[in-house]
N, C-alpha and C positions, 0 to 999 in steps of 0.2 A: 335285407339279406345279410347274414353274418359271415365273418371270415371263415371259409372252409379250412384254411391252413393259417397258422400264426404268421403274421407279417406279410401275407400275400398282397395286401392292399396298403402297404406302407412305403413311403418314399425314403430315400437315403437319409433325410433329416428326421425321420421318425413320424411324419405326419400321416394320418389315415386318409385314404382317398376312396374309401368304400362307397360313399355317396356318389362321388363322381363316376365311379365304375358302373353303378346301377343306372345312372342317368344315360351314360353312353350306351349301355346294353339295350336301353329302350329304343335307341335309334336302329339297332339291328332288327328289332321286331317291326319297326315302321317300314323299312325298305323291303323286308321279306313279304309283308302284307301287301304293299303296293305292287311289287313284282308279281306276286301270286295272282292278283286281280287282272293284271295286264294279260297274262297268259290264257285267260278264258274269255277275253274280250273279242278276239278275232272272229269266232264263230257267230257271235251276236251281230257284228257288223256285216258279215256275209249274208245273214238272213234278212236283216232289216234294210240294208242298202243294196242288196243283190250284187255282192262283190265276188270276184273270183278269189282263189287262194292267194295268188300273187298280189292282187289288189289289197286284200285284207292285211297283208304283211306290211303295209304302210304303218300300221299301229306299232309294230316292232321297230320300223325305221325311225319313227318320231321319238320313240322311247330311247333308243340308243343314240340318236342324233343329239339328244339333250346331254347325254353322258360325254359324247365326243366334243361338243362345243364348250362345255363347262369344266372339263377335267383340268386343263392347264390353269384357268382362272382360280379354280378351287385350290390347286397346289400353291399358286402364288399367294392367295389370301391366307392359307394356312401358315405360310412362311412369314407374311407381313403382319397379320393380325393375331396369330396364334390359334390354338385349337378352338377356343371359345368363340372368337369372332367368325371363323369359318363355319362352325356348326350353326350358329344363329342365322347367318346369311342363308345357309342351305334350308333351314326350317322355314324361314319366311318365304322362300321361293316355292317350296312344296305347298305352303298355304295358298299362295296365289294360284297355283295350278289346280289345287283341290276345289277352291271356290269358283274357279272359272267354269267348272262343269255345270254349275247352275244355269248361267246364260247359254252355255253350249247346248244344253238340252232343249232350250227354247229355239235356238238357231237351227238345230237338227240337221246340221251339215257335217260331213265327214271331217273337213278341215278344222272345224271348231273343236271336235273331240281330240284330234291329233295335236292341236296347239296345247290343250290341257295336259295331255300325256307328255309332251316335250318339256313343259314347264316343271312338272313333277319330277321328271327324270333329271333335269338340270339341278334341282335342289338336292335330289338324292346323291348326285355326283359329289357335291360338297361333303355330304355326310359319309359316304363310302371312302373318299380320298383321305378324310381326316380320322374317322373312327377306327378304320382298319389298323393303322399303325399305332394309334393312341392307346388302345387297350393293352398293347404289348409292353408299354413303359409305365403303366400305373402300378408300380411296385417292383420288387426284386426280379432280376432277369430270369432266374431259375424257375419262376412261377409264370412266365409269360404265356406258355402254351396252355396252362390251366385256366388262366384268366380269359384268354380268347375263346377257349372252348365253352366256358360258362356264358360268355356274351353270344356266341354262335347258337346256343340253344334257343335264344330269343329269335334269332333270324329264322331258324328252322320252323319254329311255331308260327311265325308270320307267313311263311311259305304255305303252310298247311291250311291256315284259316283264310288266306286271300281267295283261293278258288271257291270256298264255301260262300263267302260274301258275294263273289261273282255269280254263283248259281242263284242266290237269293234275289239279287237285284237286276242282273242282266237277263236271266231266263225266267223271271217271275210270270205266273199265269193267274188271272183273276177267276172268279167263280164261274164265269161264262166260258172259260177255257181259252180266253184270248191272251196273247203275250203282252205283257205290260213293261218289258225291260226298257223300252225307249223312254218311258216316263219316269222310271225309278233309278236309272243308271247313275244319276248325279248324287244320290244319297250317300253311298259309302265314301265318295270322294270329298263331299262337303264335310262329312264327319272327320275324315283325315285332316282337312284344313283346320277345323276347330281344335283338334287335338294338338297339332304342331304349333299353333299360336300359343297355347298354354305352355307347351314344352319350351318354346323360345324364351318366354318370360322366366321360367324356372332356370334355364341354362344361364340367363343373364345374371342371376343372383348366385349361381352355384360356383364354388371354388374349382378352378380347372388349371392346375399348374402346367406350364410348358416345359416338358422334360426332354433333355437331350439324349441321343442314342450314340452308341459306339461306332466310330469310323474305322472299320477293319481294313479297308483298302487305302486308307490315308489320303482320301481325295482332297482334304483341306490342308495337307502339308505343303510347305513352300519349297520342299526339296526338289532340286532340278531333276527332270526326268520322270517325275511322278505325274500321272494323268489326273487332271481335275474334272474331266468330263465323264459322265456316266455312260455315254455312248461308245466309249472305247472298251467297255466291258461286255464281251459277247454273251455272257450268261444273262445280262439284263436285256440286251437287244433282242435276243431270241425269245425271252420271256414275253416281250411285247408282241412278237409274231405269234407265239403259241397261244397267248391270251386272246388275240384276235380270232383265231380259228376255234378255240375252245368255246368262247361265248357265241360264235356263229352256230356251232353245233347245238349248244344248249338252247339257244333262242329258237332255233328251228324246231327242235323236238318239243319244247314247251309250247310253242305257238300253235302247232298243228296236232297236239295231243287229242283234242276233242274231235277234230276232223278224222283222225286215224281211228279212234274208238267207235265213232258212229258209222264209219264207212267200211272198215276192214275187219272188225271183230266178228267172228262167226255168229250166225243166228242161233238162238236158244229155243228149244221146243216151247210152244205157247202153253203147254199143260204144266210146265214147271211153275211153281208158285213159292212165295215166301216174302217176308218183309224186305230183306236185303235186295232181292231181285226187283221188287216193286219200286224201290228207290232209284234204281239206275236204268231200268228197262221199261218198255211198253210193248204190248202185243200189236203187231202191225196187221195190215190187210191180208198178208199171206199166212196169218195164223202163228207166226213165230215172234219171239221176243227179240227186240233190237234195243241197243243202248241209245238213250235219248241225249240231247245236248246237256240238259241239267244233270243227267246221270253221269255223263262223261266228265262234267265239272267236278262232281263228287269224287270220281275216280282219280282226277288230277290231284286231289288232296292226298289220296293214297300214294300216288307217285311221289309227292313231296315228303310223305312219311318215309318212303324208301330212301329218298335223298337225305333226310335227317339221320336215318339209321346208318347210312353209309358214312356220313360225316363223323358220327360218334365212334363207330367201329374203326374208321380210317384214322382218326386221331390216336387211337390206341396202337394201331399198327405202325404209325409213323414214329412212335416212341421207341420202336425196336428195330425198324428197318430203314435204310437210306431213303430219304424222301424222293429223290429223283427216280429211284428204281420202282417205288410204289406208284408214282405218277405214270411212268412208262408202262407198267403192267396194267393199271386200270384203263389207260387209254387204249392199249392193245385189246383188252377184253371188250371195250366198247366198239372197237372196229368189228369184232366178231359178232356181237349181239345186233349191231346195225345191219350186218350182212344177213343175219337170220331173219330180221324184219323184212329186208329187201326181198327175200325168197318166198314170202307169203306162205308161211307154214301154219296158218290158223292160230290156235291158242298158244302155240309155242312162240310165235312171233309177238303176240300180245304180251306174253310174259316177259319177252326180251325188251319190250319198251320200258317196263318197270325196272328191269335190271339195268337199263341204261341210266335211269335216274340214280340208282345206287352207285354205279361206277363213276358217274359224273361228279358226285358229291365233293370229292377232295380236290378236284382239278383247279378250279379258280384259286382257292387259297394256297394250294401247293405251288402253282406257277407264280403266284404273287410273292410268296415267301422266298422261293428260289431266285426270283428276279431281283429282289431288293437285298439279298443276302450280302452283308458286309459293306453296304454303302453308307452307313452312318447317317450324318445329318442330311445327306443327299437323298435319303430314302423318301422324304416328302415329295421331292421333285420326281423321283423315279416312280413313286406310287401314282402320281398324276398321269404319267405316260401309260402305265399299265392299265389304269382305269380307262384312259382314252382309247386304248386298244379294243375295248369292247364294242367299238363301232362295227366290228364284225357281226354283231347281233342285229344290225340295221340292214346290212347288205345281203348276207347269205340266205336268210329266210325267204327273201323274194325269189332267189334261185330255186330253193327247195319248193316254194309254192308253185313256181312255173312248172317244175318237173311233176309235181302232184297234179296240176291241172291237166297235163298232157298224158301222163303215164300211170297215175294213181298214187295214193299216199304211201303205199308200201315201197314203191320204186323210188320215191323221193328220199328215202333214208340213205341212198348212195351219197348224198351231199354231206350229212354229218359223219358218215363213215370216213370219207376222205379227210375231213377236218380233224377227226380223232387221230388219224395217221400222223399228222403234223405234230400233235401234242405228244404222241408216243416217241417221235424222233427227238423232241426237246428233252424229254425225261431221260432217255438213254444216253444222250450226248452231253448232259449237264456238267459232269466232272471235267470233260475236255474243254468245254466252253468257259467254265469258271476257274479252271486250274486249281480246283479244291478237291479234297477228299469227299467221299459221299457222307452227307451229314445225317446222323441219326438223331431223332428228337428235335428236328428243325421245327420252328414255330410255323406250322402250315395250316392253321385253322381259320385264318381270315377268310371271309367268304362273300360270295355274291349270290 
């Protein structure tokens, strides 16, 4: 990768960090891919282990529990060992989780798979807590947003290909028409394990400077009366709350996307034909075409393409408009589209699910950036707490699944609707909470 702009990847002492940036960008691809696979796993376990929607949500619980448990240790390691040590520790933990899927497939018990999911998530926590802020300091401050946007393109690509891998190995069918996902589920995870072992060796020998950031709130000053605690800053505290509810909404929609598409999308006349239709639908006993599990996994990749498109276009919008207002608007729009899904309006509601992906795209990074704004060296610690807040993704999908079990998948969208309402409140109240002017061009492209 060559420098898109002169000096973009040079530190204050003139050293080039372009190789370091490329390596860190590969981590964005890794966790996007792993998260993308997680979101198509629920339906597989529902079918294989005969689970309800609420029970299958234990997959998300295990995933986000890993984040919750390891966020603070990750922040502590980043402070004590520097960026390199934290990244290597995270990669090795992901490898343990990936290779664990090999014996887990032989054990064939739900808890065994959940343990692997939790280990991978714990490792990804290290990577997210460290890589998110690190990309912003690998060069001049004025190019921070450009650098993180380049890195995030890898994240978006990972999100797109994760569901495709899930379709290939979780919903695979042999020549006899039998499902073989239970035997092949371990393959993509073992491959991830092998890749991250190689990456950890590369990172061990790679140069990774530990660069300081500016302390705009003077948290480290010894002046009497100045606060040294990040918890006395309301814009950070509410960022933790907003992130909890945002990831709760995101996780619920991502988790039950396949269930929604296979149960709520209107039937298509069986006489309709075409390559694209054959990839995602099959003709049922009623003579109509219905979306299959594998087809819905393919459509999930389309959803993540909308997510990526929203991130790129959102980054451009954030250069011209105050970040907190864009966050508030996008959250409010997601309240509306979730309401339209709730009303069961046929293909309009289906389209609204894809729109929700688009409007979600900037939320995690924007909340993250608004939350750590001006915290200087304490941003590492603040980052850990904001990452820890994604525990919302472990709890709320179980509520959404319970609503879906009792009232249908469309009605369950009332849960993310309420969550997006909290995010909208944070966006529109940020200037009051932070006692800052609305920031245009804020680095808000870090992402989950």
